[in-house]
Backbone as numpy.savetxt, mean C-alpha at the origin, in Angstrom:
# Nx Ny Nz CAx CAy CAz Cx Cy Cz
8.40 40.73 -46.76 7.17 40.08 -46.26 7.28 38.47 -46.26
8.38 37.81 -46.90 8.50 36.65 -46.76 9.31 35.83 -45.74
10.13 36.59 -45.40 11.00 36.28 -44.18 9.59 36.43 -42.93
9.08 37.46 -43.04 7.76 37.62 -41.89 7.16 36.39 -41.59
6.41 36.28 -42.87 5.46 34.88 -43.05 6.23 33.59 -42.39
7.55 33.92 -43.04 8.16 32.11 -42.59 8.21 32.42 -40.81
8.63 33.10 -40.56 8.76 33.33 -39.07 7.50 33.35 -38.53
6.45 33.96 -38.72 4.79 33.44 -38.25 4.99 32.31 -38.45
4.86 31.40 -39.91 4.57 29.99 -39.66 5.69 28.91 -38.82
6.78 29.63 -38.72 7.97 28.81 -37.84 7.36 29.01 -36.28
6.90 29.93 -35.96 6.50 30.41 -34.94 5.01 29.62 -34.64
4.01 29.50 -35.41 2.75 29.11 -35.32 3.20 27.28 -35.22
4.21 26.82 -36.31 4.46 25.41 -35.82 5.41 24.67 -34.68
5.94 25.78 -34.13 6.52 25.59 -32.86 5.40 25.28 -31.46
4.68 26.14 -31.70 3.46 26.28 -30.32 2.72 25.16 -30.73
2.23 24.55 -32.11 1.92 23.48 -32.38 2.30 22.11 -31.54
3.42 22.07 -32.13 4.73 21.33 -31.71 4.80 21.00 -30.19
4.91 22.09 -29.83 4.78 22.08 -28.13 3.41 21.66 -27.37
2.48 22.20 -27.97 1.04 21.82 -27.40 0.98 20.27 -27.66
1.36 20.07 -28.89 1.38 18.18 -29.04 1.94 17.66 -27.42
3.17 18.02 -27.83 4.12 17.46 -26.42 3.67 17.24 -25.25
2.49 18.85 -24.81 2.07 18.57 -23.44 0.71 17.74 -23.59
-0.26 18.20 -25.03 -0.94 16.54 -24.53 -0.70 15.62 -24.85
0.80 14.96 -25.18 1.00 13.60 -25.08 1.47 13.33 -24.22
1.92 14.74 -23.06 2.72 13.53 -21.92 1.51 14.05 -20.59
0.35 14.56 -20.76 -0.38 14.73 -19.92 -1.54 13.51 -19.55
-1.95 12.67 -20.41 -2.09 11.61 -20.00 -1.16 10.46 -19.20
0.06 10.43 -19.57 1.31 9.35 -19.28 1.18 10.27 -17.24
1.24 11.66 -17.63 1.05 12.01 -15.69 -0.23 11.61 -15.00
-1.49 11.21 -16.00 -2.28 11.27 -15.11 -2.32 9.73 -14.45
-1.84 8.83 -15.72 -1.77 7.27 -15.40 -1.04 7.18 -14.44
0.56 8.13 -14.71 1.21 8.08 -13.39 0.43 8.36 -11.62
-0.55 9.26 -11.88 -1.11 9.71 -10.46 -1.75 8.72 -10.36
-2.88 7.91 -11.22 -3.54 7.15 -10.65 -2.88 5.56 -10.44
-1.88 5.71 -11.03 -1.18 4.21 -10.18 -1.03 4.56 -8.85
-0.30 5.97 -8.68 -0.05 5.85 -7.30 -1.27 5.58 -6.05
-2.15 6.28 -7.28 -3.56 6.22 -5.83 -3.79 4.94 -6.03
-3.50 3.90 -6.24 -3.90 2.35 -6.47 -3.21 1.70 -5.42
-2.17 1.95 -4.67 -1.32 1.82 -3.40 -2.06 1.65 -2.08
-2.28 0.37 -1.72 -2.97 0.33 -0.07 -1.84 1.42 0.44
-3.02 2.12 1.53 -2.55 2.75 2.52 -2.99 2.30 3.65
-2.22 2.72 4.93 -2.91 2.13 6.11 -4.56 2.91 6.48
-5.20 2.39 7.16 -6.45 2.63 7.07 -7.06 3.35 8.32
-5.98 2.89 9.49 -6.12 3.34 10.82 -7.02 2.62 11.63
-7.49 1.15 11.06 -7.99 0.12 11.68 -7.56 -0.17 13.15
-6.43 -0.40 13.50 -6.15 -0.45 14.51 -6.53 0.51 15.68
-6.76 1.75 15.69 -7.05 2.21 16.11 -5.94 3.45 16.84
-6.57 3.96 18.05 -5.49 5.06 18.80 -4.18 4.44 19.09
-3.28 5.69 18.83 -1.92 5.04 19.52 -0.95 4.48 18.66
-1.67 3.49 17.59 -1.18 2.97 16.77 -0.33 3.49 15.74
0.71 3.19 15.56 1.48 3.93 14.54 2.20 2.57 13.69
2.29 3.13 12.18 3.16 1.78 11.24 4.34 2.05 11.55
4.91 0.92 11.43 6.54 0.62 11.76 6.78 -0.40 10.42
5.61 -0.85 9.79 6.40 -1.77 8.60 5.46 -2.08 8.02
5.62 -2.31 6.74 4.44 -2.40 5.51 5.36 -3.90 4.30
4.38 -4.77 3.94 5.11 -5.57 3.37 4.02 -5.60 2.10
4.52 -6.01 0.99 3.46 -6.24 -0.36 2.66 -7.35 -0.13
1.48 -7.38 -0.87 1.20 -8.53 -1.15 0.68 -8.70 -2.19
2.10 -9.60 -2.95 1.91 -9.40 -4.58 1.80 -8.25 -4.89
1.43 -8.04 -5.81 0.70 -6.15 -6.59 -0.60 -5.85 -6.11
-1.64 -6.22 -5.20 -2.60 -6.39 -5.15 -2.57 -5.50 -3.92
-1.82 -5.74 -2.97 -2.04 -4.75 -1.55 -0.64 -4.91 -0.87
-1.11 -4.75 0.41 -0.08 -4.41 1.51 -0.17 -4.97 3.24
0.47 -5.33 3.71 0.24 -6.41 5.00 0.91 -4.77 6.12
0.36 -4.66 7.00 1.11 -3.08 8.05 0.84 -4.14 8.90
2.16 -3.60 9.52 2.37 -4.05 11.21 2.55 -2.45 11.93
1.82 -2.39 13.06 1.67 -1.46 13.61 2.09 -1.65 15.32
2.68 -0.11 15.78 3.23 -0.75 17.29 2.23 0.36 18.04
1.69 0.36 19.05 1.36 1.12 20.45 2.23 1.03 21.54
3.23 2.49 21.89 3.88 2.40 22.44 3.49 2.44 24.05
2.29 2.59 24.52 1.72 2.82 25.28 1.27 1.38 25.86
0.52 0.99 25.10 0.08 -0.66 25.61 1.14 -1.78 25.47
2.04 -1.65 24.51 3.38 -2.48 24.07 2.84 -3.73 23.28
1.69 -3.35 22.55 0.92 -3.94 21.20 1.20 -3.65 20.10
1.53 -4.95 19.13 1.76 -4.91 17.63 0.02 -5.04 17.27
-0.22 -4.31 16.19 -1.27 -4.70 14.98 -1.09 -5.16 14.07
-1.37 -5.79 13.15 -1.36 -6.22 11.74 -2.97 -6.12 11.45
-2.68 -5.69 9.62 -3.97 -5.20 9.06 -3.38 -5.80 7.60
-4.10 -6.61 6.85 -4.06 -6.64 5.40 -5.00 -5.42 4.54
-4.81 -4.49 3.53 -5.22 -3.63 3.09 -5.22 -4.05 1.65
-6.63 -4.37 0.83 -6.12 -4.42 -0.64 -6.07 -2.98 -1.27
-5.27 -3.19 -2.29 -5.15 -1.53 -2.90 -6.20 -0.76 -3.37
-7.36 -1.84 -4.18 -8.70 -1.16 -4.58 -9.49 -2.13 -4.14
-10.42 -1.51 -2.96 -11.86 -2.07 -2.62 -12.52 -2.52 -4.36
-13.11 -3.66 -3.99 -13.95 -4.61 -5.16 -14.61 -5.24 -4.25
-15.04 -6.34 -5.46 -15.98 -7.70 -5.15 -15.31 -8.49 -4.12
-16.00 -9.06 -3.08 -15.52 -9.81 -2.11 -14.56 -11.14 -2.60
-13.30 -11.34 -1.82 -12.13 -11.87 -2.18 -11.37 -12.45 -0.93
-11.24 -13.55 -0.81 -10.37 -14.06 0.23 -9.12 -13.14 0.94
-9.25 -12.40 2.24 -8.22 -11.39 2.54 -7.50 -12.28 3.49
-6.86 -12.32 4.16 -5.93 -12.83 5.76 -4.98 -11.73 6.13
-4.84 -12.11 7.65 -3.95 -11.54 7.65 -3.71 -12.13 9.36
-2.13 -12.69 9.35 -2.06 -13.06 10.79 -0.65 -12.51 11.63
-0.40 -12.39 12.65 0.51 -12.04 13.51 1.04 -13.13 14.45
2.04 -12.83 14.67 2.88 -13.51 15.68 4.00 -13.07 16.16
4.59 -14.17 17.41 5.92 -13.46 18.05 6.92 -14.74 17.41
7.80 -13.89 17.22 8.98 -15.29 17.47 9.76 -15.28 18.25
9.59 -16.40 18.81 10.29 -16.42 20.48 10.75 -18.44 19.94
11.60 -18.80 21.39 12.24 -20.00 21.22 10.77 -21.05 21.68
9.85 -20.51 21.87 8.95 -21.67 22.24 7.75 -21.25 21.38
6.98 -22.61 21.11 5.78 -22.24 20.38 4.72 -21.41 20.38
4.51 -20.34 19.52 3.35 -19.47 20.39 1.65 -19.74 19.02
0.84 -19.50 19.47 -0.10 -19.62 18.57 -0.54 -18.02 17.96
-0.27 -18.14 16.66 -1.03 -16.81 15.83 -1.58 -16.21 15.43
-2.01 -15.35 15.82 -3.83 -14.52 15.74 -4.02 -14.22 14.50
-5.02 -14.63 14.21 -5.58 -14.57 12.25 -6.86 -14.02 12.57
-6.76 -13.45 11.22 -8.53 -12.91 10.89 -8.49 -13.20 9.09
-9.50 -13.81 9.08 -9.34 -14.24 7.41 -10.68 -14.87 6.91
-11.42 -13.82 5.69 -12.68 -14.43 5.00 -12.94 -13.56 3.67
-14.13 -13.74 3.52 -14.39 -12.78 2.27 -14.55 -11.70 2.58
-13.78 -10.81 1.55 -13.99 -9.18 2.42 -13.47 -8.53 0.90
-14.10 -7.26 1.48 -14.07 -6.52 -0.06 -12.69 -5.08 0.13
-11.99 -4.96 1.32 -11.25 -3.94 1.36 -10.24 -4.86 2.21
-10.14 -5.36 3.27 -9.70 -5.91 4.27 -9.49 -6.17 5.20
-8.26 -7.29 6.17 -8.70 -8.11 7.20 -7.82 -7.78 8.05
-8.58 -7.81 9.09 -7.71 -7.53 10.53 -8.68 -6.36 10.97
-8.54 -5.90 12.20 -7.07 -5.89 12.53 -6.86 -6.84 13.93
-5.61 -7.61 13.68 -4.99 -8.23 14.67 -4.22 -8.13 15.66
-3.95 -8.37 16.79 -3.70 -7.77 18.34 -2.58 -8.82 18.48
-1.62 -8.52 19.08 -0.36 -9.33 20.13 0.28 -8.84 20.71
0.70 -8.67 22.34 1.65 -8.37 22.64 3.17 -8.42 22.20
3.59 -7.28 22.02 4.63 -7.23 21.82 5.97 -6.68 21.92
5.75 -6.45 23.32 7.17 -6.14 24.35 7.99 -6.77 24.65
9.37 -7.11 24.50 10.05 -8.03 24.67 9.99 -9.12 23.75
9.39 -8.69 22.47 9.25 -9.89 21.68 9.42 -9.46 20.17
9.90 -9.88 19.28 9.90 -10.07 17.47 8.46 -10.33 16.95
8.18 -9.42 16.39 6.90 -9.71 15.59 7.04 -10.59 14.05
6.38 -11.14 13.76 6.24 -11.70 12.62 4.78 -11.97 11.92
4.72 -11.18 10.35 3.27 -10.59 10.06 3.14 -11.35 8.52
1.67 -11.19 8.64 1.73 -12.22 6.94 0.10 -11.64 6.55
0.50 -11.79 4.74 -1.06 -11.58 4.59 -1.46 -11.99 3.60
-2.47 -12.18 3.05 -3.29 -12.88 1.94 -4.11 -11.97 0.95
-4.31 -12.22 0.01 -5.30 -11.31 -0.41 -5.38 -12.09 -1.64
-6.19 -12.74 -2.29 -6.60 -14.06 -3.09 -5.49 -14.97 -3.05
-4.91 -14.90 -3.88 -3.76 -16.13 -4.66 -2.30 -15.66 -4.36
-2.10 -14.15 -4.03 -1.09 -13.47 -3.54 -0.84 -13.41 -1.92
0.48 -13.93 -1.46 1.05 -13.52 -0.20 2.29 -12.47 -0.12
2.44 -12.55 1.19 3.41 -11.39 1.55 3.56 -11.64 3.54
4.80 -11.18 3.66 4.98 -11.39 5.05 6.29 -10.82 5.51
6.89 -10.86 6.85 7.88 -10.45 7.02 8.47 -10.80 8.57
9.32 -10.53 9.21 9.61 -10.38 10.59 10.90 -9.49 11.03
10.55 -9.06 12.26 11.34 -8.35 12.96 10.58 -7.19 13.69
11.31 -6.15 14.22 10.63 -5.06 15.12 10.64 -5.58 16.36
11.75 -6.02 17.04 11.52 -6.39 18.23 11.35 -5.43 19.52
10.69 -5.74 20.35 10.16 -4.53 21.48 10.73 -4.61 22.29
């Protein structure tokens, strides 16, 4: 009888310990999922036919996305905040890399979630893109069309 009671007690403690482990890890999994959900994703702002070809972090608060439309030969850029909120300065800039000076296209202002879209002919040129959200910024260059 003592052996049976010890076995039952040990089994009950194992179940409790396992339940505690599951309960202890559940919030961590939920936190991981919540963190992943807080990453900016492309919102389709450039329109039909534009595919994301690159993105660059804007600090830890968002991303600037570079898209390309094969049929029109145009690039488009949009800066998107991870989590929409109160209005904050958000900007996007798109330019071409070339031997001569070119004028970038920009959009910037007090927005809740994103700036842009801005468009530029990309066929035969390399793109430069840049985004700002509050005091954070990020950009890159490449993708020659």
